[in-house]
C-alpha positions as CSV (number, residue, x, y, z in Angstrom):
1,X,-48.1,1.2,43.9
2,X,-48.5,-2.0,45.9
3,X,-46.7,-3.1,49.0
4,X,-46.2,-6.6,47.6
5,X,-42.5,-7.5,47.5
6,X,-41.6,-10.2,45.0
7,X,-38.5,-12.5,45.3
8,X,-37.7,-14.5,42.2
9,X,-35.0,-17.1,42.7
10,X,-32.9,-18.5,39.9
11,X,-30.7,-21.6,40.6
12,X,-27.5,-22.0,38.6
13,X,-27.0,-25.8,38.4
14,X,-23.3,-25.7,37.5
15,X,-22.2,-23.9,40.6
16,X,-25.1,-24.5,43.0
17,X,-25.5,-20.7,43.2
18,X,-28.7,-18.8,43.7
19,X,-29.4,-15.5,42.0
20,X,-32.4,-13.4,43.2
21,X,-34.4,-10.7,41.5
22,X,-36.2,-8.7,44.2
23,X,-38.8,-6.2,43.2
24,X,-41.7,-4.1,44.2
25,X,-43.8,-2.8,41.4
26,X,-41.2,-1.9,38.6
27,X,-38.2,-1.3,41.0
28,X,-35.8,-4.1,41.3
29,X,-32.4,-5.3,42.6
30,X,-30.5,-8.3,41.4
31,X,-28.4,-10.3,43.9
32,X,-25.4,-12.5,42.9
33,X,-25.9,-12.9,39.2
34,X,-23.9,-15.7,37.6
35,X,-21.9,-16.2,34.4
36,X,-21.8,-19.6,32.9
37,X,-18.3,-21.2,32.8
38,X,-17.2,-24.4,31.1
39,X,-13.9,-25.5,32.8
40,X,-13.2,-28.0,30.0
41,X,-13.2,-25.4,27.2
42,X,-12.5,-22.3,29.3
43,X,-15.5,-20.6,27.7
44,X,-17.7,-18.1,29.5
45,X,-21.4,-17.6,28.6
46,X,-24.5,-15.7,29.6
47,X,-27.3,-18.2,29.1
48,X,-28.1,-18.2,32.9
49,X,-28.1,-14.4,32.9
50,X,-30.4,-14.3,29.9
51,X,-33.0,-16.2,31.9
52,X,-32.8,-13.5,34.6
53,X,-32.9,-10.8,32.0
54,X,-35.9,-12.4,30.4
55,X,-37.7,-12.3,33.7
56,X,-36.8,-8.7,34.2
57,X,-38.1,-7.9,30.7
58,X,-41.3,-9.9,31.1
59,X,-42.1,-8.0,34.4
60,X,-41.0,-4.7,32.9
61,X,-38.6,-4.1,35.8
62,X,-36.1,-1.3,36.2
63,X,-33.0,-2.7,37.9
64,X,-31.5,-0.1,40.2
65,X,-28.8,-2.1,41.9
66,X,-26.8,-5.3,41.4
67,X,-25.7,-6.6,44.8
68,X,-22.8,-8.9,45.4
69,X,-23.1,-10.6,48.8
70,X,-19.4,-11.6,48.9
71,X,-16.3,-12.1,46.8
72,X,-17.1,-15.1,44.7
73,X,-14.7,-18.0,44.6
74,X,-17.6,-20.4,43.8
75,X,-18.7,-18.8,40.5
76,X,-18.0,-16.0,38.1
77,X,-20.3,-12.9,38.5
78,X,-22.3,-11.5,35.6
79,X,-22.7,-8.2,37.4
80,X,-20.6,-6.3,34.9
81,X,-22.6,-7.7,32.0
82,X,-25.8,-6.8,33.7
83,X,-24.5,-3.4,34.6
84,X,-23.6,-2.7,31.0
85,X,-27.1,-3.8,29.9
86,X,-29.2,-2.1,32.5
87,X,-27.2,0.9,33.8
88,X,-27.7,-0.4,37.4
89,X,-24.9,0.2,39.9
90,X,-23.0,-2.6,41.5
91,X,-22.6,-2.7,45.2
92,X,-20.7,-4.9,47.7
93,X,-19.5,-4.7,51.2
94,X,-16.4,-2.8,52.3
95,X,-14.4,-5.9,52.9
96,X,-13.9,-6.4,49.2
97,X,-11.1,-3.9,49.1
98,X,-9.0,-6.2,51.4
99,X,-9.8,-9.2,49.2
100,X,-8.8,-7.2,46.0
101,X,-5.7,-6.0,47.7
102,X,-4.7,-9.6,48.7
103,X,-5.3,-11.0,45.2
104,X,-3.6,-8.1,43.5
105,X,-0.5,-9.2,45.3
106,X,-1.1,-12.9,44.4
107,X,-1.6,-12.2,40.7
108,X,0.9,-9.3,40.5
109,X,-1.8,-6.8,39.5
110,X,-1.3,-3.1,40.2
111,X,-3.5,-2.3,43.2
112,X,-4.7,0.9,41.5
113,X,-5.7,-0.8,38.3
114,X,-9.0,0.5,37.0
115,X,-10.3,-3.1,36.7
116,X,-10.1,-3.4,40.5
117,X,-11.0,0.1,41.4
118,X,-14.1,0.4,39.1
119,X,-15.5,-3.1,39.6
120,X,-18.0,-1.8,42.1
121,X,-19.9,1.5,42.2
122,X,-20.6,1.3,45.9
123,X,-19.1,-0.4,48.9
């Protein structure tokens, strides 16, 4: 085991968002992964996530956590896609529950809906 910490940045041109893979040896976390979104067609894609996943595969990393630094109004998160592919847990700060509660009211979503409740494994 080495003490060297690696921080690999990935810039998402379409939203100006940075995703980071931080790892020591084979243990890794991913911060703020992005989905591709084309507003003209309304289509969502994972090309930018594939670049991150390729890096993870090339380095033979085990992703333990996916961390969201905040509620994203500037881009769509690919945390759920990455969670499904890696088995990593998704974490975010406690304040997300207030944000979810607010937008549940705005969009008339049941505040106890599993989509909201299960979006994060840890707060």
